[in-house]
N, C-alpha and C positions, 0 to 999 in steps of 0.2 A: 480441743474442747469446742465442739461445734455449737454455734449459737450462743456462746458465752461472751459477755462483754468483758473488756479488760478489767473493769472495776470488780466484776464478780469473780473472774478467774484468778485475780491476785490473791484471793482468800486462801487458795490452796497452799501458798507459801508463807502464810502469816502465822506467827507464833501466837496461839490462842490461849488465853488464861481462863480464869473462873468468872470473868465478867464479859458481857457483850462488848465488842469494840465500839468506839465512839462512832455515832452515826448509824448504828445498827440497832434493830429491835427484834424481839422474838415474837413471831405470829403464832399463837396457839393453833395447832393443826387439828386436833381431835376434840379437845374440850378445854375451856379456860377455868374449869372448876377444879378444886382439889389442890393440895400442896405441891404436887409434882405434875408438870405439863410437858408434852412433846410439842416443840415449836420449830418452825422454819425461820431461818435468819433472813431478814430483809433490810434493805436500805431505807432509812427514814425519809430520805428525799431522793428517790431514783431519778436518773436523767431521762430526758425525753426519749421515748421509744425503748427504754431499757426495762427489762423485767425487774420488778422490785425485789424479788427473792434471789438469793445467791445460788447460782447454778454452778456446781463443781465440774461436771462433765456429762457427756451423753454416751450411751453405749448402744449396742445393737437394738435392744428392746426396752431401754429404760432411760429416764432422765434423773440425775442424782442432784439433790439439793443439799446445801449445808443446813444442818439442824442442830438442835440442842435440847437436852432434858433440863428443864428449869425448875427451881423451887418457887415458892410463893413470893420471894423477894427478887425474882428474875435473875438469880445467880445460877451459873452453869454448873450442873452436876456432872454432865458428860456431853462432850461434843459428838455428834452423830451425823451419818449420812442418811437422808431420806430418799429411798429408791421408789420411783413412780414408773409403773409400766407404761411405755410409749412405743407403739409398734411402727411408727413412721420410719424409723431407721432401717427397717427391713426392705424398704423400697430400693435401697442402694446395695443390698446384698447380691451375691452372685445368683444367677437364675436357678441353678441346681438346688441351692439352699432355700431360696424363696419358694420354689414350687413344692418343696417338701414340708413347708411350714403352714400352720393354720392357727386360728385363735385358740382352739382347744389345746393344741400342743404347746403354744406359748404359755398359756395359763399353767399347764402341768409343769413346764420347765421352771417358771417363776416360783411356783410353790415348792418344787423340789430343791431349788437352790436356797430358798429361804430356810427350809428345814435343815439342809446341810449346814448352813451358817449357824443356826441355833443349836444344832446337835453335833457340832464338830468334835467334841470330846469323845463321843461314842465311836468315831471312826478313825481318829488320829492315832498315830503310833505312840506307844509308851515312851515317855521321855521327850516328846515333842513339845513345843512351846504352848503354854496355856493362853488361849485366845480370850480377848475381851468379849463377853457374851453379847450377842445381838439382842435387840429388844423386840418382843412380839407385840405388834400393834393391832393385830386382829384382822388385817386385810391382806394377809399373805395368800389366802385361798378364797376369800370372799370379796367380791368387788364392792368398793365403797361408792357413795354418791360422787359425782364430779365435784371438784374442789377448785374454787377461784379465790383470788385475793383482790380486794378493792384497792385500786392504785392510790386513792386519796386517804382513806381511813386506815389502810393496812389491816382490815378485818377479813376473816375468812368468810366466803359466801358459798353456800350450797344451793344452786339455782332451782327454782320451782316454776312450773307452768302457771301463769297468773290466772288463766280462766278457770282451772280446776283446783288450783292450789296443790297439785300433785307434784312430786319430785321427779326431776329428770334423772333417769338411771340408765345404765348400760343394758341394751337389749341382748340377751343371750338366748332368746326364744326363737328357734329356727322357724317354727310354724308361723309366728306373728310376722317375721320378716318375709317369709314366702308369700303370705297373704297380701303384703304390700308390694310384692314384685321386687324385693330386694335380696341381695346375696345372704346366704345362711351365715350365722356366726361361727358355728363349730368347724366348718370345712373351708373357710376363706380367711383372709386377713382384713376384711372390711368390718368396721364397727359403727354402730348407730346408738344414739340415745333415744329413749321414748318415755312416755308416762304410762306406767303399767295400769293404773286405775282407769284410764280412758279406753282401754281395750282396743276395739276396732276403730275408734274415733281418734286415736293418737296420731300425731305426725312423728316423723323420724328425723333425727339430726345427725348427719354424717360427721364423724369425728376423726376419720383417717384419710390420709392423702389418696386421692383417686377413687374414693368410694362412689359407686353409681348413685345417681339421683333420679327422681321422677316426681310425679304430682303428689306423692305422699311424703316428700322430704322438704325440710326447711333448713337453711344454713345456720350455723351456730351463732353468728353475730345477730341475725334476726331473731332467733328464738331465745337466746340466753344473754347476749351482751349488746343490745341495740345502741347503747350510749357509749360503748367503748371504754367503760370505766373499770372493767375487770381484766385481770391477767390470770391466765390458766396455770394452776399448779397440777391439776389432774383432770384435763378436759374430758378424757374418755372414760372416766371411772375405772382406770386400770388398777391392777393389784399393786400393793405397796409393801415395802419392807424397810426396816431400820437397822443400820449397822454402825459400829463404832467408826469414828472419823480419825484417820491417821495422816496428818499433814506431811510427815517426813518421808521423802521418797527414798527408794532403795539405793539409787546411785549417789544421792547426796550423803547418805549414811556411809556407804562404802568409801567414798572419798574422805569423809571425816575420820574414819578408822585408820585410813592410810596416812593421814596427816597432810592431805592435799587441800589447798584452798579451792573455792569454786571455779577458779580459772584454770585449775590443773597444776599450778605451781605448788611446791611443797613448802610447808613451814616447819615440818618435823615435830610439831607439837605432840604432847602426850596427855593433854587434858582428858579426864574421864577414864584414864587407864590405871591399872593396878600398880604398875611399876613407877608411874609418875616420873619417869626418867632416871630412877635410881640405878637401873640396870644398864644405863647407857644405850647406845644404838642397838646392841645385841638384845638387850631386854625388850626394847620397843619392837624390834623385828619379830621376835618370837610371839609377843603378845598380839601383835597385829595379825599374824598368821592364825593364831588361835581364835581371835574374835571373828575373823572372816570365815573360818571353817564352821564356827557355830552358826553364823548367818546362813551359810549354804545348807547346813543340816536343817535349819528351819524351813528353807525353801523346798527342799525335798519332801519334808514331812507335810507341808501345806498342800503341795500338788498331789502327793500320794493320797492324802486324806480326802481331798475333793473327788478324785477319780474313784477311790474306793466307795465313796458314798453314792456316786451317780452312775458308776460303770460306763462313763462316757469320757473320752479324752477331752482335754481343754483346747488344744490346737491354736492357742493364741497367747502363749506364755512369752512375756517379755519382761524387761526390768520394770516397766510401768505397771505390771500386774501386781506388784507388791508395795507395801509401805512398811515403815518401821515404827514401832511404838517403844517409848522409854518407860520402863516399869518404875514402880515406887522403890526408892532406895533409902536405907537408913543412913544416918549421918556417918560420913567417913568412908562409905563404900563407893567404888568407882562406878560412874554412871553408865559407861559403855558395857559393863558386865550385866546390866539389868535390861538391856534392850532385846527385842525379839521381832521377827518379821510377821506381817499379817497379809492376808490376801485381799487385794483391792478389787480385782476383777474376777468374775467367774468365767469358766470356759464358754465358748459360743458354738461348739460343735453339736451337730445333730446326727442321728442315725438315719440313713436313707436306704430303702429296699429297692432293688432293681425291679422295674415293672414286670409282672408275670413270673417272678422267680422268688426263691427263698434267700438269695444272696443279698447281704446288706453291707454297708460301709459307712464311714463317718466323713462328714464334710463340714468345713468351717464357712463362715459367712463371707469371707473374702474382703471384709471392710478394713482389715488391718493393713492390707497391701504387703509388698515385699519387705522383709525385715531380716536382719542378720540372725535373729533368733529362730527363724523358721527354716527347716531344711528345704533348700531349693529343689532337690530331686524329688520331693514329694508332690510336686505340682503335676498338672495335666498337660500332655502334648497331643498333637493330632495331625491329620493330613488326609490325603485321598489316595485310593489305590484301586486295583482290580481284584475282585473277589471271585474265586472259583469254588463252588460247592461240591464237595466230594461225596457226601452222604447225608441224608436226613433220616433221623431215627425218632420213633415215638417211644418214650419211656414212661414209667408210672408218674414221674414228677413233671413231665412235659416233653416238648419237642426239643431235640438236640441236633445241632448242625455241625458237621465237621467240614472245614474249608481251608483254603490256602489264600492268604492275602499277599499280593505283590504290589510293590510301589517303586517308582523311580527314585524316591527318597531313600536314604539309608535308615533302616528301622532299628534303632537301638532299644530293643525290648528284651526283657528278661522273662524266663519261664515263670509262669504263675501270675504275670501281670494281667489285668483285666482291661478289655477294650470294649467300647461302645461303638456299634456299627449301625449305619443307616443304609439298609439294603433295598434297592428298588426292584420289586417283583409284582407282576400283575397289575401295573398301573398305580400301585401304592408303595409307600416306603415303610418298611418294617424296622423297628428298633430291636436289634439283637445284642446280646452281651456275651463276650467270649473270653476264654482263658487261653493264654499262650501256652502251648504244650511243651513239656520238658524235652530237651534235645532238639527242638525245632524253633528256637527263638531267633530273633533277627541277627543278633551279634554284629550289627552294623551293616548287614546285607539288606537286600530288598525283598526278601520273602520270609514269611512266617506261617506256621501251621497253627490253626485255631480249632477250638472246640467250644461251642456256646454252652452256657449254663442252661439247664432245663427251664423252659418257659411255657406258660399256658397260652397257646395260640388257638384261634378258631380253626375249624376243619378246613375252611376255604384257604386261610393263610398257610396252614401246613401243606395243603395240596399244591399251592403255588410254589412253595420252596422246593417240594419234591420234584415238581416239573422242571425246576431250574438246575437240577443236578448236572454238573459238567459244563454249564454255561459260563462263559467269561463275562462278568458284569463290571464294566469300568465305572469310574466316578463314585465308588462307594466311599462315603465319608467315615472316618474313624477318629477316635480320640481315646487316650488312655484314661482310666479311672484310677486315681491314686487311692489304694486301699490303706489309708493311713489310720493310725490308732495311737495309743499312749507312747510308743517309742518316739513319736514326734516331740512329745513333751519332755522325754528324757534327753533328747538332743538339745532342746531349748534350755534345760537346766544345766547341761554341760557348757553351753555358751555363756550362761549366767555365771557359772563358776570361773570361766575364763575372764569375764568382765570383772569379777571380784578379785581375782588373784594375780592377773597378768597385765592389767591395763593401768598405766600411770600417765604422767604428764608428757611422756616421750613416746609412748606406744599406744596406738588406737586399738579398738576391739577388732576391727577388720584385719589388721596386721597380726595381732596375737592369735586369732582364729586360724589364719592362713599358716602361721608358723607351727601351730599344733597339728594341723592337717598334714604338713610336711613330715613332722615327727611320726605321725600315724603311718604314713606311707613307708618310712624307713623301718619301722617296727614290723610292718607286714611283710616287707621284702626279706627280712632276716628272722622270720618267726620261728621260735623254738618253744613249743608248749611245755617242755620240761623245766623251763626257767621262768619263775614268777615275773609278771609284767613289770613290777616295780624295779626289779633287778635289771631287766633289759633296758628300761628307761635310764637307769643310772649308768649302764654301760655306754650309752650314747652321750649323755651330758657330761660325764666325768672324763671322757676321752679327750685327748688334746685336740682331736679333729672336730669335736662337738662344741667348740667354743662359741660358734655362732648360735647353736641351739640354746646353750646356756645363757647367752646374752639376751635372747628373746624370751626364753621360758624359765629364767632363773628366779629365785626368791627375792632378788633385789627389786623386782617389780612390785612387791607388796607395800612398799613404804616410800615416803617422800625423802627419807634420809639417803644420803649418797653412799652407795656400796659398790665395791667391785664384785662381779657375779660369783667368783669362786670363794671370796671371803663370806659372802652372804650364805652360800651353800654350806660352808663349814659350820656356820652358826646353827642353821636350821637342821643340818645333817643330811647327807645324801640319801640315807635310808628313808627319812620322813618325806623329803621333797620328791624322791622318786615315786613314792606311793601317792603323793598329791597329784602329780602329773598323770600317773596311771589311772586315777579316778576319772580325770577328764577324758583320757583316751577312750575309756570304756563307753563313754556317753556319745561318741561319734558313731552313731548308728549306721550299720551297713558298710563301714569303712575297712573291714578286714576281720581277721580271726580274733582279735582282741576286743571287738565291740560286744557290748552286752546284748544287742539285738541284731539279727542278720539283715532286717529291713524295717521300714517304717510301719508295717502292718503286723509285725511279729509280736502279737499279744493274744493270749487265749481269752475267749469270751467268758465273761463273768469274773475274770481275774486280771483286768487291765492294769490294776495298780501294782501287780507283782513285778513289772519290768523295772521298778525303782528299787527293788530290794538290794541289789548289789551296790548301787550308789549310796543307799542309806547305810549299809554296813561299812562301806569304805570311809565315808565322811565321819561317822560316829567313832570309828576306831581312831581316826586322825585327831578328832577333838580330844579324846582321852589322852592320847600320846602327847599332844602339844600342851594340854593343860598341865601335865606333869613337868614339862619343860619350863613352864612359866612359874608355877607355884610349888611344884613338887607334890608328891603324894604323901602327905604327913602320915596317914594311917598305914600305908605300906611301909614307910620308914620305921614306924613304931613296931610293926609286926616283924620286920627284919631284925631290929634291935633286940626284940624279945627272944627271937630264935637264937641269935648269937649269944645273948646273955645266958639262956638255958644251956647252950652247948658248953660255954666256958665254965658255968657252975658245975656241969657234970664231969668235966675232965680235970677240974681243979686248976691250979696254977700252971704256968708253962713248965714242962718237965726240964729238970736239970740235965746239962750235958754230961754224957758219959766220958 
């Protein structure tokens, strides 16, 4: 939580009721009139240098405040998150991401995600969890005035220019910015405030990090906050959105369902469960499996729904991407059966088009850093080598170069991978983008055959490349471009399933993931497409030689109760547990013939969400099967009884012996 004080950050773990916590007040954000108000929660007496408002976290392009919908008596109707667009986080994004982004695109993304949040029911799968509706505040697409809060009075302030009494607003007028010698709004990441009514006489206030200044600019402290009494809520007049606040983290909920204490030790408790311990250890084991599978079904539905709505992968899915909400329950009903997962973070991927070509790919901001939930092989590698151009062709779509790249390094490249090359010709360096040709991949050797994608080059540049045919050009820099898409998110969901089902106080996520990968390798080595994957998994874990796999990947990992692996397997049944493991195996993208996707770019344009179909089918089938094991299917039992009754009525009494 960048830039958040300990006092503010602690709110994320606080159990919030229907009243504001002691020492907190609600600062009306939009209007203090009317019976219902949207407010930001603030400390009555903030510490020195501390922002008075409670900041929950910061993302790539937003700062999220704790808010509340209040009635006239200041009672909380609903706790919410107030999202305020803040582009300064982009300064720390990877260059490739930052160079492809601008203010116009940021605004489009923010509006698109707000629309996806408010219209989730239109894109979510049938049977997926009903989400708490987001609140439309009116600034999802239209920029508001900058918003500050007075540190002493805790009143909202919308600054004005005292000479003209005109409001400071975000300048999105490229022509006005150009007249002042400042960067355009639409094509850069720089932002300025101005007074629209003053026209050519206005000064401009830079509100983003590193924004250029000149004689037409004045700093924000001088123009808006000369006495330092104001704290910015929305300094730059960024777009805003309001979402439900879910304080319970996914991992805390998973541990609660498993009966684990926060420290990882088990207490075996059954609070909030249907069985309430009446079924003993076996009943608790089955119910915990069912509840965890329901949670995984929620996660798949949420990610699939977001990607279906945006047709952009998320590329940042981790356990922290989700929260858990407890629904309203009637008296006597188990609380854990009314919970459902919610999406806390939207994806941060954007689509990038290779310069001069029609080839595009997705890239994430890189702010998340290395994580066990992200596929490591989806990253970028590079080096230097000698390029020899074989042929230069002019096609309708552009210039194509066929060449061979040789390097002293071993080139572990696959056919179809994309390379970015910086080629020195004619005293300049050209950026070319090439595809590794089938049958001529590196395979660990030092030579690969390339064919560049068609690119629009000038006649001079094309001529220089043509003149370089056959020439050995050393020192050519190259790097791989990871053509990643929604299969990356499928892998992340698979790791989340491992975290949910196979991590306990004795086994970490890293160890559980490694054990599953070892099982994947064993399955690939003895692949038999005529035998269902679940049966092949059973063949390994039920075998006497597979005791180590069962110890690491068995259902005893579901619960804090002490179980011998084979006894737990008997309760869950090998049939069900084999299919549970098979579901996770299919999520290991590119790992072998059983994987649902052959690589991390294996998704069709316009149908990126379809890569989750098999996992969705698998987990929903398992939810139904385990529900019957926990509570029985009363309706099915009645139908069977009715059929048997009709049969007996038709044949009469048991026939006498002859």
